[in-house]
N, C-alpha and C positions, 0 to 999 in steps of 0.2 A: 608403534613398534614396527621395525623394518621386517619385510618378508624374507623368505629364504634366498631371494635373489639380491638382497641388500638394499632394495628400494622400498619406498612407501607406497608404491603403486600409482604415483602421480605422473603427470604427462612428461615432465622434463627432468625427472630424477636421474641421478648419475647411475648408469648401468654397472659401473665398476665400484660404486659405493665408496668413493674417496672424497667427495665434496657433497655438502648438503645444499638444498635448494629451498629458498623462501619464496612463496607465491603471494603476489599482491595484485591490486587492481587500481586503476585510476579513478574508479567510482565505487562508492560503498555498496551500491547495488550489485556490482560485479563480485565483490567478496561474498555476499550472501548467495548469489546465484551459483557460484562454484562450490561453496561448502554445503549447501542444502540439496545439491543435485542427487546425492545418494538416497534422499528420502522420497524421490519422485516415484509415483506408482508406475508399474510396468506398462509399456505402451500396448502390448497385446491385450492385457486385462482391460485397459481403457476402451479399446476397440470393441471387445466382446460385450462390455457393459453397455456401450452405446447402442447396441443392437437389441437390447432387452426393452420391450414395450412396458409402459406404465410409469409410475412415479419412481424417482430415485430413492428407494428405501433401503439401499445397501449401506453398510457402515462406511464412514469417511475413509477415503484412500489417502495414504501418505500422511503419517502423523509425526509431528515434531514435539518431543517431550519438553516440558519446561526446563529440565536439567540441562538441555543442550545450550540454552542461552545463559543459564546461571553459571556455567563453568567456562565461559568464554568472554572475551572483551573485543571491542573494535577499536583500532588505533590508526593513526595517520603518521606519515614520515616522509622525509625527502630522501631521494636516492640520486646518485650520480655515477657516472661511468659510461661504458660503451655497451650497447645492447643490440643484438642481431635480430632483424626482422625476418625470421626464417620462412615466412609466407610470402615474401617479396619474390619477384621474378628472378632477381640476381641470385638469391640464396637457394631457390628451388633448382636453378641450373647447377650450382655448386654441389648441392646434396645429391642430385640425380647422378652425377658422375662419381662422387665419393662413395655413395652407399648403393651402387647398382647391384653388386653381388649380395649384399646384405638383404636388399629388398626381394631378390629372387629366391633367396633361402627362406624367406618368410612367406613366400607365395604371393607377393605383391608385384603384379606385372608392370606397373607404372608408378613412378613417384611424382606426384603433383600436389597442389594445395588440398585437393579432396582427400588424398591418401593421408596427409598429415592431420586432417581434421577428424578422421575416424576415431571414435572412442576406443575401438578395439586395437588400435595400432600403437599401444604403449611401448612395445619393444623398439619400434621405429622412431618414435619421438624421443625416447630416452637415448637412443643412439645419436640422434640429432643433437641432443644436449651435450653429449661428449665431444662431438665434432666442433661445436661452437666454443666449448670450454678450452679445447686444445688450441684454438685459434686466438686465445687471449682475450675473449670478451668477458664482460662482467655479468652477462645474463642474456635473456631472450625477451623480446617484445612480441606479443601475439594478440590476436583477437579471440574473444571468448567464443566457444562453439555454441553458446546459448544466445548469441546475438553479436554481430560485428560492430554494434555501437558501443560495446564494452571493451576497453583495452586492458589487457592483463600483462603482468611482468613475472618472469621467473628469474630470481636473483641468485647468483652463485656465491658460495662461501669463498672468501670472507665478504660479508655483506657490507656494502658501502651505503649505509643509510643513516639518517639522523632522526631518531624518534622524536615526535612532537607531543602527542597526547594519546592517552588511552582511557576508555570508559566502558563500564558494563553495557551489555547489549540490552536495549530497551525493547520489549515486545511490541511497543507502539511505534517503533521507528518506521517512518513511511517507506524507506528503502527495503527494510525487512518485509513489510507487508506486501510490497510490490513483488519481491522475489517469491514469496509464498503464493501469491496469486498466479504467478507465471508457472511455477512448478506444480503446485497443488491447489488448484482452484476449488473452493469449498462449494460442494453441490448439495449439501444437506442443510435445509432451513432449520434455524434454531438459534439459541443463545450460547455463546462461547465465553468461558471464563478466562480472561487474560490476566496473568500475574506479572506485575511490573517488578523491577529490581528492588524497589523500596518496600516490597511486600504487599502493596495495594492491589486489590482485585477489582477488575472492571468487567462488566458484561457487554458483549458486542453482539448485535443482532446481525445475522447473516441470511441472505436470501429470503427475507420476509415477503409478505404479500406484495405483488407488483405495485399496487396502488400506494403502498406505504414506503416502498423503497425505490421508486422511480427517481433517479438522479438527473434525468434530462432537464435541460433548461426550460422553464415555463415560457409559453408563447406570449407575445406582447398583447394579443387580444385577451387571453385568459387573465393575464396580469391586470389589464385595464378593467376587466369585469370584476375581479376581486377588489380592486381599488374603489370602484364605484359602489360596490356592496358595502365596503367599509364606510365610505362617505355617507351612504344612505342610512346606515345605522347611526352614524354620528348626527345626521340631520334629524333622524327620528327622535333621538335622545334630546337634541336641542329643541325640536318641536314640542316634545313632551314637557320640557321645562317651561316653554312659552305658554302651553295650554294650562299648566299648573299655575303659572303666574296670572293668566287671564281668569281662571276660575277663582283665584284668590281675590281679584279685584271685584268680580261679580258678587262674591260673598259680602264684601264691604258695601256695595251698592244696595244689595237686598236688605242688609241690616239697617242701612240708612233709611230706606223706604219704609220698613216696618216701624222704625222709631218715629218717622214723620207722621205715619198714619195713626199710630197710637197717640201722638201729641194732639193731632187734630180731633180725634175722638174724645180725648180728655177735655179739650177746650169746649167742645159742644156740650158735653155733660155738665161742665161747670156753668156754662151759660144758661142751660135749662134750669138748673137748680136755683140760680140767682133770680131768674124770672119768677119762679114759683114763690120765692121768698118775698119778693116785692108785692 
């Protein structure tokens, strides 16, 4: 729902509320970073908690309820048209001249890329949107304030896009997990219940014992040691089989010796009896 000023509070909304703006990103990670930003814990609180000694036994900071994913989808689309890179040197020069009085009225002493990146400069960036729109552009191309490796787009109405596909948000999506790790790193050890769109529940272990959760690549020496241990066990098993087979052969030899001894003793007994009979 739009606010009293006719905007939705987003960066490049129309300050005159005559056209809508659709926000998109060239990366799915960018979509998650932008939409999950409101769940981030307060920076002051993070700094104060970091100064507390002892284990992190406080409740988890920044929680995203399952309903957030259940009521949204992630989609891809092609877009075409002309888009202004308002953070480029050319556009900053144009905006600095066009919005000089507006900046001073807002208490902004200088208009540069830093001023446009400030999250508190919504009136300024929304006015920039109106300037770009009045110049006949279809939208704005800009870098995310959560990382300049993410390229975002603000598309003006009427939207020149060709939708391709849409799907429910999967809680196990690697891009979603990456965005959550950036905004709300889990600091509490334990097991978390992850509910997938198909209703399936999965348990995820977080921050377990270091010896159980060390994901660093094992060294070649350690790997060789474990391999030798495995071969040793295999050799021991094979040796055991050979010993078992050898023991089996000795049993046969012993039985044969006992049978031969019994036969010799029997023959001597029979010979003695025959001699007495004669």
